[in-house]
C-alpha positions in Angstrom: 35.0 -2.6 0.0 31.8 -4.5 -0.3 28.5 -2.8 -0.2 25.0 -4.1 0.4 21.8 -2.2 -0.1 19.9 -0.8 -3.0 23.1 -0.4 -5.2 22.1 -2.1 -8.5 20.0 -0.5 -11.2 20.3 3.0 -9.6 23.3 4.5 -11.2 25.6 3.3 -8.4 28.6 2.1 -10.5 28.8 5.2 -12.7 28.7 7.2 -9.5 31.5 5.2 -8.1 33.5 5.5 -11.3 33.1 9.2 -11.7 33.9 9.7 -7.9 37.1 7.5 -8.1 38.3 9.1 -11.3 37.6 12.7 -10.0 39.9 12.0 -7.0 42.5 10.3 -9.1 42.0 6.9 -7.5 42.7 3.6 -9.5 41.0 0.3 -9.3 37.6 -1.2 -10.2 34.0 -1.8 -9.4 31.6 -4.6 -10.2 28.1 -5.9 -9.4 27.7 -9.3 -7.9 24.8 -11.3 -6.5 25.5 -9.9 -3.1 25.9 -6.2 -3.9 28.8 -4.1 -5.2 32.5 -4.7 -4.7 35.0 -1.9 -5.1 38.8 -1.8 -5.0 40.7 1.4 -5.1 44.3 2.5 -4.7 45.6 5.9 -3.8 46.7 8.1 -0.9 45.1 7.2 2.4 43.6 10.7 2.8 42.0 10.5 -0.6 40.6 7.1 0.0 39.0 8.4 3.2 37.4 11.3 1.2 36.2 8.7 -1.3 34.6 6.6 1.4 32.8 9.6 3.0 31.5 10.8 -0.3 30.3 7.3 -1.2 28.0 7.3 1.8 26.8 10.9 1.6 26.5 11.9 -2.0 24.5 8.8 -3.2 22.4 8.7 -6.4 18.8 9.4 -5.5 17.4 5.8 -5.5 20.5 4.2 -3.9 20.7 3.1 -0.3 23.6 1.7 1.6 22.7 -0.7 4.3 26.1 -2.2 5.0 29.6 -1.3 4.0 32.5 -3.6 4.8 36.1 -2.4 4.4 39.2 -4.5 3.9 42.8 -3.4 3.5 44.6 -5.1 0.5 48.1 -5.0 -0.8 48.8 -2.4 -3.4 49.0 -3.9 -6.9 49.9 -0.8 -8.8 46.7 -0.6 -10.9 46.2 2.1 -13.6 42.9 3.7 -14.3 39.5 2.8 -12.9 37.4 0.1 -14.6 33.8 -1.1 -14.4 34.1 -5.0 -14.6 31.5 -7.5 -15.7 28.9 -8.6 -13.1 29.5 -11.8 -11.2 27.1 -14.4 -9.9 27.6 -15.9 -6.4 25.6 -18.9 -5.5 23.3 -18.3 -2.5 24.0 -14.6 -2.3 21.4 -11.9 -3.0 21.3 -8.1 -3.4 18.4 -5.8 -2.9 16.3 -4.8 -5.8 15.2 -1.2 -6.4 11.4 -0.4 -6.6 10.1 1.2 -9.7 10.6 5.0 -9.7 8.7 7.9 -11.4 10.3 9.9 -14.1 13.2 12.1 -12.9 13.5 15.8 -13.6 16.3 15.2 -16.2 14.2 12.8 -18.1 11.2 15.1 -18.0 13.5 17.7 -19.7 14.5 15.3 -22.3 10.9 14.3 -22.9 9.8 17.9 -23.3 12.6 19.2 -25.4 11.7 19.3 -29.1 15.4 19.2 -30.0 16.0 16.0 -27.8 15.8 12.7 -29.6 13.5 11.5 -26.9 11.1 14.3 -27.3 7.6 12.8 -26.6 8.9 9.2 -26.3 6.5 7.4 -23.8 9.3 5.1 -22.2 12.0 7.7 -21.5 14.0 6.7 -18.4 17.6 6.6 -17.1 19.5 5.2 -14.0 17.7 7.5 -11.7 14.1 6.5 -12.7 11.9 4.1 -14.5 11.1 0.4 -14.1 13.1 -1.8 -12.0 11.0 -4.5 -9.9 8.4 -4.8 -12.6 11.0 -5.8 -15.4 13.7 -7.7 -13.5 13.6 -11.5 -13.8 16.8 -12.3 -12.0 19.9 -10.7 -10.4 22.5 -9.4 -10.8 20.4 -6.8 -12.3 21.5 -6.7 -15.9 19.6 -6.0 -19.1 19.7 -9.7 -20.2 17.8 -10.6 -17.0 15.0 -8.1 -17.6 12.0 -7.9 -19.9 14.1 -5.4 -21.9 16.4 -8.1 -23.1 14.5 -8.5 -26.5 15.0 -4.8 -27.4 18.4 -4.4 -29.2 19.8 -0.9 -28.5 20.4 1.5 -31.4 23.9 3.0 -31.9 23.0 6.2 -29.9 21.5 4.3 -26.9 24.4 1.9 -27.0 26.8 4.8 -26.8 24.9 6.1 -23.7 24.8 2.7 -22.1 28.5 2.2 -22.5 29.7 5.7 -21.3 30.4 5.9 -17.6 30.0 9.6 -17.6 26.4 9.4 -19.1 23.4 9.1 -16.7 22.2 6.2 -18.9 25.3 4.2 -18.3 24.0 0.7 -17.7 20.5 1.9 -17.4 18.9 -1.5 -18.2 15.6 -0.1 -19.5 17.4 2.4 -21.7 15.7 2.8 -25.0 14.3 5.4 -27.5 11.7 5.5 -30.2 14.1 3.8 -32.7 14.9 0.8 -30.7 12.6 0.6 -27.7 9.0 -0.4 -26.8 6.3 1.1 -28.9 2.5 1.7 -28.6 -0.5 0.2 -30.3 -4.2 1.3 -29.9 -6.9 -1.2 -30.7 -10.6 -1.4 -30.0 -12.5 -3.9 -27.9 -12.8 -7.2 -29.8 -9.3 -7.2 -31.1 -7.1 -10.1 -30.8 -3.2 -10.2 -30.2 -2.8 -10.8 -33.8 -4.3 -7.4 -34.5 -1.7 -5.6 -32.6 1.2 -4.1 -34.4 4.1 -2.2 -32.7 5.8 -1.2 -35.9 4.9 2.5 -35.7 7.8 4.3 -34.1 6.0 7.6 -33.7 3.9 7.4 -30.6 2.0 10.6 -31.0 -0.7 9.3 -33.4 -1.8 6.6 -31.0 -1.7 9.0 -28.1 -3.7 11.7 -29.8 -6.3 9.1 -30.9 -6.5 7.9 -27.3 -7.2 11.5 -26.1 -9.9 11.9 -28.6 -11.5 8.5 -27.5 -11.4 9.7 -23.8 -12.9 13.1 -24.8 -15.8 11.1 -26.4 -16.5 9.6 -23.0 -15.0 6.2 -23.7 -13.1 3.9 -21.3 -9.5 3.0 -22.2 -7.4 0.2 -20.8 -3.8 1.6 -20.5 -0.8 -0.6 -20.0 1.4 1.1 -17.6 4.4 0.2 -15.4 3.1 -2.6 -13.1 -0.1 -3.4 -14.8 -3.1 -2.0 -16.7 -5.2 1.0 -15.6 -8.7 1.8 -16.7 -9.0 5.4 -17.7 -11.8 7.8 -18.4 -12.3 11.6 -18.3 -13.0 12.5 -14.6 -15.2 15.5 -15.6 -17.5 13.3 -17.7 -20.3 12.1 -15.3 -21.6 9.6 -17.8 -18.2 8.0 -18.4 -17.4 7.7 -14.7 -21.0 6.2 -14.1 -20.5 3.7 -16.9 -17.1 2.7 -15.6 -18.7 2.0 -12.2 -21.5 0.0 -13.8 -19.1 -2.1 -15.9 -16.6 -2.6 -13.1 -19.4 -3.4 -10.6 -18.1 -0.8 -8.3 -21.1 1.3 -7.3 -19.5 3.4 -4.5 -15.9 2.8 -3.7 -13.9 5.9 -4.7 -11.9 6.1 -7.9 -8.3 7.4 -7.9 -7.5 10.3 -10.1 -4.4 11.3 -12.1 -3.8 15.1 -12.5 -1.2 16.5 -14.8 0.8 18.7 -12.4 0.8 20.2 -8.9 -0.9 23.5 -9.8 -3.9 21.6 -11.1 -4.0 19.4 -8.0 -4.1 22.6 -5.8 -7.1 23.7 -7.6 -8.9 20.5 -6.7 -7.7 19.7 -3.2 -6.0 21.3 -0.1 -2.3 20.2 -0.4 0.0 20.5 2.7 3.8 20.7 2.1 3.9 17.0 3.3 1.3 16.1 0.8 3.3 17.8 -1.9 6.4 15.9 -1.0 4.5 12.6 -1.1 3.0 13.4 -4.5 6.4 14.4 -6.0 8.5 11.6 -4.4 10.0 9.3 -6.9 7.5 6.5 -5.6 4.6 8.6 -7.0 1.8 7.0 -4.9 -1.8 7.9 -4.7 -2.1 10.5 -2.0 -5.4 10.8 -0.1 -6.1 14.6 0.0 -9.0 16.7 1.4 -11.0 18.1 -1.4 -11.4 21.4 0.2 -10.3 24.8 -0.9 -8.5 27.2 1.4 -11.8 28.7 2.6 -13.0 25.4 3.7 -15.7 24.8 1.1 -15.8 21.7 -1.2 -14.4 23.0 -4.5 -13.2 20.1 -6.5 -15.2 21.0 -9.6 -15.4 17.4 -10.3 -18.5 15.2 -10.3 -19.4 13.6 -7.0 -19.7 10.2 -8.7 -15.9 10.0 -8.5 -16.0 9.6 -4.7 -19.6 9.7 -3.5 -20.0 11.0 0.1 -16.2 11.4 0.6 -14.6 14.7 1.5 -11.3 13.4 0.2 -9.9 12.3 -3.1 -7.1 9.9 -3.9 -4.7 11.7 -6.4 -1.5 10.9 -8.2 0.8 12.6 -10.7 1.8 11.0 -14.0 4.7 8.7 -13.1 5.8 7.9 -16.7 5.9 9.9 -19.8 3.2 7.6 -21.2 0.8 8.7 -18.5 1.7 12.4 -19.1 1.0 12.1 -22.8 -2.6 11.1 -22.0 -3.0 14.8 -20.9 -1.0 16.7 -23.6 1.9 16.3 -26.2 4.4 18.2 -24.1 4.7 20.5 -21.1 4.3 23.5 -23.4 0.8 22.3 -24.6 -2.5 22.8 -22.9 -3.8 19.8 -20.9 -6.9 18.4 -22.5 -8.3 17.0 -19.1 -8.6 18.5 -15.6 -8.1 14.9 -14.4 -8.4 11.4 -15.5 -10.0 8.5 -13.4 -7.2 5.9 -13.1 -8.4 2.7 -11.6 -6.8 -0.8 -11.5 -7.2 -2.8 -14.6 -9.0 -5.8 -13.2 -12.3 -7.4 -12.5 -13.6 -7.0 -9.0 -11.2 -8.4 -6.4 -9.0 -9.9 -9.0 -5.3 -9.0 -9.5 -4.4 -6.3 -11.8 -3.9 -7.4 -15.5 -0.4 -7.3 -16.9 -0.3 -8.9 -20.3 -1.7 -7.7 -23.6 -3.4 -11.0 -24.3 -4.9 -11.2 -20.8 -6.2 -7.5 -21.1 -7.9 -8.1 -24.4 -9.6 -11.1 -23.0 -10.4 -10.2 -19.4 -11.0 -6.4 -19.7 -13.2 -6.5 -22.8 -16.3 -6.2 -20.8 -15.1 -2.9 -19.3 -12.8 -1.1 -21.8 -13.8 0.3 -25.1 -10.2 0.6 -26.3 -6.7 -0.7 -25.4 -3.6 1.3 -25.3 -1.0 -1.4 -25.4 2.9 -1.6 -25.5 5.3 -4.4 -26.1 7.5 -4.2 -23.0 6.4 -7.3 -20.9 5.7 -6.8 -17.2 7.5 -9.4 -15.1 5.8 -8.7 -11.9 2.3 -7.2 -11.3 2.4 -4.2 -9.0 -0.6 -2.1 -8.3 -0.4 1.6 -7.3 0.4 2.5 -3.6 -1.9 4.6 -1.5 -0.6 6.9 1.2 -2.0 9.6 3.5 -0.3 12.3 5.6 -1.0 11.7 9.2 0.5 14.0 11.8 2.6 15.6 9.0 4.1 12.2 8.1 3.6 10.0 5.1 1.7 7.0 6.2 1.2 3.9 3.9 -2.3 2.6 3.5 -1.5 0.2 0.5 2.1 -0.7 0.1 2.9 -1.6 -3.6 4.5 0.3 -6.5 7.4 2.4 -5.4 7.7 0.6 -2.1 7.9 -3.1 -3.0 10.4 -4.8 -2.8 12.2 -2.3 -0.5 13.2 -4.2 2.6 12.8 -3.3 6.2 16.0 -3.3 8.3 15.1 -5.4 11.4 18.3 -4.5 13.2 19.3 -8.0 14.0 19.9 -11.3 12.3 16.8 -13.3 11.3 16.2 -16.8 10.4 14.7 -17.5 6.9 11.0 -17.4 7.7 7.9 -17.1 5.5 4.9 -15.3 6.9 1.7 -15.7 4.8 -0.3 -12.8 6.2 -4.1 -12.6 6.6 -7.1 -13.2 4.4 -7.9 -9.6 3.4 -5.5 -7.0 2.0 -3.0 -9.8 2.0 0.8 -9.3 1.9 3.5 -11.9 2.7 6.9 -11.4 4.3 10.2 -13.2 4.0 13.0 -12.7 6.4 16.7 -13.3 6.1 19.9 -11.8 7.3 18.6 -8.4 8.8 15.9 -8.0 6.2 12.2 -8.2 6.2 11.1 -8.5 2.6 7.5 -7.5 2.4 5.5 -8.2 -0.7 3.6 -5.8 -2.6 -0.2 -5.6 -1.9 -1.6 -9.0 -3.1 -5.3 -8.2 -2.2 -8.2 -10.3 -0.8 -7.6 -14.0 -1.1 -11.1 -14.7 -2.4 -10.5 -16.3 -5.7 -8.1 -18.5 -7.7 -6.6 -15.7 -9.7 -5.5 -13.9 -6.4 -4.1 -17.1 -4.9 -2.1 -17.5 -8.2 -0.8 -14.0 -7.8 0.3 -14.8 -4.3 2.0 -17.9 -5.4 3.7 -16.5 -8.5 5.0 -13.4 -6.4 6.3 -15.6 -3.6 8.2 -17.8 -6.0 9.7 -14.8 -7.6 10.8 -13.2 -4.3 12.2 -16.4 -3.0 14.2 -16.7 -6.1 15.4 -13.1 -6.2 16.3 -12.9 -2.6 17.6 -16.5 -2.3 15.3 -17.4 0.6 14.5 -21.0 1.5 12.1 -20.7 4.5 12.9 -23.0 7.4 9.7 -22.0 9.3 6.4 -20.6 8.3 4.0 -18.3 10.3 0.2 -17.9 9.7 -2.9 -16.5 11.2 -4.7 -18.3 14.0 -7.8 -18.7 11.8 -7.9 -22.1 10.4 -10.2 -21.2 7.4 -8.0 -18.4 6.0 -6.8 -19.5 2.6 -3.3 -18.2 3.6 -3.4 -20.5 6.7 -4.4 -23.5 4.7 -1.6 -22.8 2.2 0.8 -22.6 5.1 -0.4 -25.9 6.6 0.0 -27.6 3.2 3.4 -26.1 2.5 5.5 -28.9 3.8 7.5 -26.7 6.2 7.5 -28.4 9.4 8.2 -25.4 11.8 4.9 -23.7 11.9 3.7 -20.8 14.1 0.0 -19.9 14.4 0.0 -16.2 15.3 -3.0 -14.4 16.9 -4.2 -11.7 14.5 -4.0 -8.7 16.7 -0.7 -9.7 18.3 0.7 -9.6 14.8 -0.8 -6.1 14.3 1.0 -4.8 17.5 4.3 -6.6 16.6 4.3 -5.0 13.2 4.0 -1.6 14.8 6.7 -2.4 17.4 9.2 -3.5 14.7 8.5 -0.6 12.5 9.3 1.7 15.5 12.2 -0.4 16.7 10.7 -1.2 20.0 11.7 -4.0 22.3 10.3 -5.1 25.6 6.6 -4.9 26.6 4.1 -2.2 25.3 0.6 -1.5 25.6 -0.9 -2.6 22.2 -4.2 -1.2 21.2 -5.6 -3.1 18.1 -8.8 -1.5 16.9 -9.7 -3.8 13.9 -12.2 -5.5 11.9 -12.1 -9.2 12.7 -9.5 -11.7 13.8 -9.8 -15.0 15.6 -9.1 -14.7 19.2 -7.5 -17.3 21.4 -10.9 -18.0 23.0 -12.4 -18.8 19.6 -14.5 -15.7 19.5 -13.9 -12.9 17.0 -11.7 -10.1 18.4 -11.1 -6.6 17.1 -11.2 -4.1 20.0 -8.2 -5.3 21.9 -5.8 -4.0 24.5 -2.7 -6.3 24.7 0.3 -6.2 27.0 2.6 -7.6 24.4 6.1 -8.2 23.4 7.5 -10.0 20.3 7.0 -13.5 22.0 3.5 -13.2 23.4 0.7 -11.1 24.9 -1.9 -10.9 27.6 -5.4 -9.6 26.7 -5.9 -6.9 29.3 -9.1 -5.3 27.9 -11.5 -5.3 25.0 -14.8 -4.0 23.8 -17.8 -5.6 25.1 -18.6 -8.7 22.9 -22.0 -8.8 21.1 -23.4 -11.4 18.7 -22.4 -11.1 15.1 -25.5 -12.6 13.3 -24.8 -14.6 10.2 -21.0 -14.2 10.2 -19.8 -12.6 7.0 -23.3 -11.4 6.2 -23.1 -9.1 9.2 -20.0 -7.5 7.5 -21.9 -6.9 4.3 -25.1 -5.8 6.0 -24.2 -3.4 8.9 -27.9 -3.1 9.9 -27.5 -6.6 11.4 -24.8 -5.3 13.8 -27.0 -2.2 14.5 -29.8 -4.6 15.6 -27.3 -6.7 17.6 -26.1 -3.5 19.5 -29.5 -2.3 20.0 -30.8 -5.6 21.5 -27.6 -5.8 23.7 -28.3 -2.3 25.0 -32.0 -2.0 25.1 -33.4 -5.6 25.0 -37.1 -5.4 24.2 -37.1 -1.7 24.9 -35.8 -1.0 21.5 -37.9 1.6 19.5 -39.8 0.0 16.6 -39.7 2.9 14.4 -36.1 3.5 13.8 -35.5 4.8 10.2 -32.3 2.7 9.6 -34.4 -0.5 9.4 -37.1 0.7 7.1 -35.3 -0.5 4.0 -34.7 -4.0 5.5 -37.3 -6.5 4.3 -39.5 -7.5 7.3 -38.8 -11.2 6.8 -35.1 -10.7 7.0 -35.4 -8.4 10.0 -37.4 -10.9 11.9 -35.0 -13.7 10.9 -32.0 -11.9 12.2 -33.9 -10.8 15.3 -34.7 -14.4 16.0 -31.1 -15.4 15.4 -30.0 -12.8 18.0 -32.6 -13.8 20.6 -31.9 -17.5 20.3 -28.1 -17.2 19.5 -28.5 -19.1 16.2 -25.7 -18.8 13.7 -24.0 -16.0 15.8 -20.6 -15.7 17.2 -19.5 -13.2 19.8 -17.4 -10.4 18.6 -15.4 -7.6 20.2 -14.7 -6.0 16.8 -14.3 -2.3 16.7 -15.0 -2.4 13.0 -18.3 -3.9 13.6 -19.1 -1.3 16.2 -18.4 1.4 13.6 -20.7 -0.5 11.1 -23.4 -0.6 13.8 -23.3 3.1 14.6 -23.1 4.1 10.8 -26.2 1.9 10.2 -28.0 3.5 13.0 -27.3 6.9 11.6 -28.5 5.9 8.2 -25.1 5.9 6.6 -25.2 2.4 5.1 -27.4 -0.5 5.9 -25.6 -2.5 3.3 -22.1 -2.1 1.9 -20.2 -3.0 -1.4 -16.6 -2.7 0.0 -14.9 -3.2 3.3 -14.9 -0.1 5.6 -17.5 1.6 3.6 -19.8 2.3 6.6 -17.0 3.2 8.8 -15.5 5.7 6.3 -19.0 7.2 5.9 -19.1 7.8 9.7 -15.8 9.4 9.8 -16.6 11.6 6.9 -19.9 12.7 8.6 -18.3 13.9 11.9 -18.7 17.6 12.6 -15.5 19.5 13.5 -15.6 21.2 16.8 -17.9 19.0 18.7 -16.4 18.2 22.1 -19.0 16.4 24.1 -19.0 12.6 24.5 -21.3 9.9 25.6 -21.1 7.8 28.7 -19.5 4.4 28.9 -18.5 1.9 31.6 -15.4 -0.1 32.3 -16.1 -3.4 33.9 -13.2 -4.9 35.8 -12.8 -8.7 35.6 -10.2 -11.0 34.4 -9.8 -8.4 31.7 -11.3 -4.9 31.5 -14.4 -4.7 29.3 -15.4 -1.4 27.7 -19.1 -1.4 27.9 -20.7 1.0 25.3 -24.4 0.3 26.1 -24.8 3.7 27.6 -23.4 5.2 24.3 -25.8 3.2 22.1 -28.8 4.2 24.3 -27.8 7.8 24.1 -27.2 7.7 20.4 -30.7 6.2 20.0 -32.2 9.2 22.0 -30.2 11.7 20.0 -31.5 10.1 16.8 -35.1 10.2 18.1 -34.5 13.8 19.2 -33.3 14.6 15.6 -29.8 15.6 16.7 -27.7 15.9 13.6 -25.8 12.9 12.2 -22.7 15.1 12.0 -22.8 15.9 15.8 -23.7 12.3 16.8 -20.7 11.0 14.7 -18.4 13.4 16.3 -19.7 12.6 19.7 -19.2 8.9 19.1 -15.6 9.3 17.9 -14.9 11.3 21.2 -16.4 8.7 23.3 -14.4 5.8 21.8 -11.2 7.8 22.0 -11.9 8.7 25.6 -12.5 4.9 26.4 -9.2 3.9 24.7 -7.2 6.5 26.7 -8.9 5.6 30.0 -8.0 1.9 29.5 -4.4 2.8 28.6 -4.2 4.8 31.9 -5.4 1.8 33.9 -2.9 -0.5 32.3 -0.1 2.0 33.0 -1.2 2.1 36.6 -1.1 -1.8 36.9 1.8 -2.6 34.7 4.0 0.5 34.8 4.0 0.6 30.9 3.8 4.0 29.2 4.5 3.0 25.5 1.4 2.6 23.4 1.3 1.1 19.9 -1.9 2.0 17.9 -2.6 -0.6 15.1 -5.5 -2.2 13.3 -7.6 -1.1 10.3 -9.8 1.1 12.3 -6.8 3.4 13.1 -6.9 4.4 9.4 -9.7 6.7 10.7 -7.9 9.9 10.7 -10.3 11.5 13.4 -10.1 8.6 15.8 -6.3 8.3 15.5 -5.8 12.0 16.0 -8.0 12.4 19.0 -6.4 9.3 20.7 -2.8 10.0 20.0 -3.0 13.7 21.0 -4.7 12.8 24.3 -2.3 10.0 25.1 0.7 12.3 24.4 -0.9 15.0 26.7 -0.9 12.4 29.4 2.7 11.7 28.8 2.5 8.3 27.0 4.9 7.4 24.3 2.6 6.9 21.3 3.8 4.8 18.3 2.1 4.6 14.9 2.6 3.0 11.6 4.2 4.8 8.7 5.9 2.6 6.2 3.8 -0.5 6.9 -0.1 -0.3 6.7 -1.9 -0.3 10.0 -4.5 -2.6 8.4 -4.1 -6.3 7.5 -1.5 -5.4 4.9 1.0 -5.1 7.8 0.0 -8.4 9.5 2.7 -10.6 7.7 5.5 -8.4 9.0 4.2 -9.0 12.7 3.8 -12.7 12.0 7.5 -13.0 10.7 9.1 -11.2 13.6 7.0 -13.2 16.3 8.0 -16.5 14.6 11.7 -15.4 14.6 11.5 -14.4 18.2 10.0 -17.8 19.1 12.6 -19.6 17.2 15.2 -17.5 18.9 13.9 -18.6 22.3 13.8 -22.2 21.2 10.0 -22.6 21.1 
C-alpha cells in the first residue's frame, strides 16, 4: 500500500512497525519522496484489521490523505523491517508543521530522574520542530539542521529502537549531544558566543534574573527570535514599545499554564482546546473575569484600549524554563510579553549573527542556541468565533499544512496581496499556503517572500506553469509576478479572490452571494473597492451592490490619518452644513485641515472608494477613537472595543437601485453627528453603527436572493474579523434561512487572498481561458 499525507517525521513508521508486529504480519515499510510504502503478508482478515487500524489509530500529528492498495504475490517474508528511505525524482510528500511539546516529553522534562530533566530541546516523534528545521525530503536527520549534532549512545539507541517513541525522531537530542544555550549581553559578537556548557540551568536562571530586573531579552525559539520582558513591569513594557517603535499595537503574552491564564482571561472550552492544541497558537481572549469586570491584573500598556489579550502557552521546554526550573517550582512571572524579534514590519530574525546585529537596539541580552532555523515562521494567531477556532494569522503550527482542494489542480503560483501577504502553490489536489510573510514594504520582507517560495517549490516539487496576481499594478507582489517569466498570467480582482478563498475552504461550487467587507482593493472600474456584494463563482463575478463611494483624500495618507476619511464622509453627507466645532478635528493642524478640505472640494489627489475599512476609520475618528493610527485596523478595532452590549437600535440608511445597488449611509453619518453633539455615549453610538451596517448587509443579501435565487452567503474580507459585526450579520442571515459560510483555517483578511487567486486561475485554466 502507498500512503500520501503527513506521514513523515510524525512517528508513522514505528506506528506501522508496532501495529504489523503486534498482528503477526511480515513485510516492510519505508519513506519515499512521495510518502510511505508498506508491504505486508498474512491472513486476509488480519490484513483488513491492519488497514483499518492504520487509518483510525494514527499518531497525533499524522494525517492520511490518500491510501492506495495493491495485491502482490506472496514472497514468504519473515519478520517486519523498516527500510532505508528512497528518493523519487519529481515526487513529493507533505511536511508536518512544528508541534508544541507533547505530554510525554513534558513528563520527561519535569522528572528529576529522567536524563532529559530540564533539557530545553526535549522532543520526540510526536512533537518538536519539523518545518523550521527541514531542508529537503525525504524527512531524514541528514536533511535537517540537526545534521551537525552527533547523537550520543543513549540517543542513538532510542533513535534505532522501533518500539521507542523517539525512533527516527530527527530532532532527537539530549544535553550530552544536542543543542545548547548561551546568554550574552548587547554588544557581543558571534565570536563571544560559546555553546560548550551542557547544563542549561545557569543561563536560564540568569535570564530570569535579567527579566526580573526589567530588561528586554531576545530569545531564540522555534521559528525565530522573540523579544521578552516581564508583563507585570510597566516600565519594561513601555521601554519595549519605545525601542520597537510600536506605541499602541497590542503585545502577545506567554503564560505558564492554563490555571494562570484563567486568572487573567475568560476562557471557553473552545479557547482552551485551541491553547492546548499541538499548534500552540496565540489565542485572542476576552480579558474579563466571570463577573464581567476587567480583571487581568496586568498593566494596560500591554494592550491599550483593548478588552482582549493575545495569549499563548509555552510551546517548547525552553520557553517553559523562562518561568521556572520545573513544574514543581513556583513560576517567577505571571506572564511574559513575547513579541516577534524584528524591527518594525521586517521579517522575524532567525540567526544568531543577524540577531546580535539587528536587534541590538531593542534587546539588552540575547539567549541564543546553536540549532539553525532553516525557515522563519512567526507565531500564529487564532480566535474562537461561533465556538470554532478561526485563524487570523496562519503561520507556526499551520504552515506548511496543505488544503485538500478535492480535485486535481494545475501547478500554479498565486502571489497574494500587498499586506499580510501569503503565497499559494497548487499541485495534485493540494493548495500549499505559505506561512504569514507580512507587508511587502521593504527589501527584507521581499527577500523573505523569495526565500520561502524557493524552499516550498523545492520541497513540494512545484514548477508553476501559470501565475496569479492582484489586479493592482503597483503591488510589489504583482510586479514580481509580471517579472517572473511565467507566460500564463491571471490578474484577479482582490475581492473576488476573498470570496473564492471562502468558497474553497467551505467546499462550495456554483454561484454564491459574496460579501467582502474589506480595507482596500483595486476594482475593475479603477476605483478602490472594499464594501462589495458579488454574485460569484470560481471563474468570475458580477458586482451587485457596494457601499456608496466617497473621496479618499491623499491615498495612503487617508489610511494613516482616519480624520481625513471622517472629513470626507462629513462633506459627502452634510456638505457645507457640517458643524465647525467637532472635537475630532481639534488636534488636526488648521493648515492640514484646510488643505484636505480643499482636496475634497476640488477632487485633487483623491480617488473614490467604497471601502468598508475606511468607513470604520471615519466613524472611529468622528467618535474621537483615533485621528491618526500606527498600525492597520487600529481605529476599527477601537470602534469595535467601544461598542456597548445590549444596544439594539440602529440608524437609517438608503439603498439606491441602479446598475448595482448602492448602500447610502449619509443618513447614518448625519445622525451620528447629531448624537455626538447631543453627547450620546461613544459606546452607544458605536453599537448603533454596527447594528446599522449589519442591517444594511442583510437587506442587500435579501434583495440579491430575490433577484437571483441564491441563498448561500460567503462573508470575507478583513472587516469581518470584527467579532461584533460578524456575529450580528451571521445570526440574522441564518434567521432568514440563508446558508452562511465563514473562514476558519484561512484568514478572512488578505492572508487568505492567495488561496482565492490560485483556485480562480486553476478554474480559468480548466475552462481554457
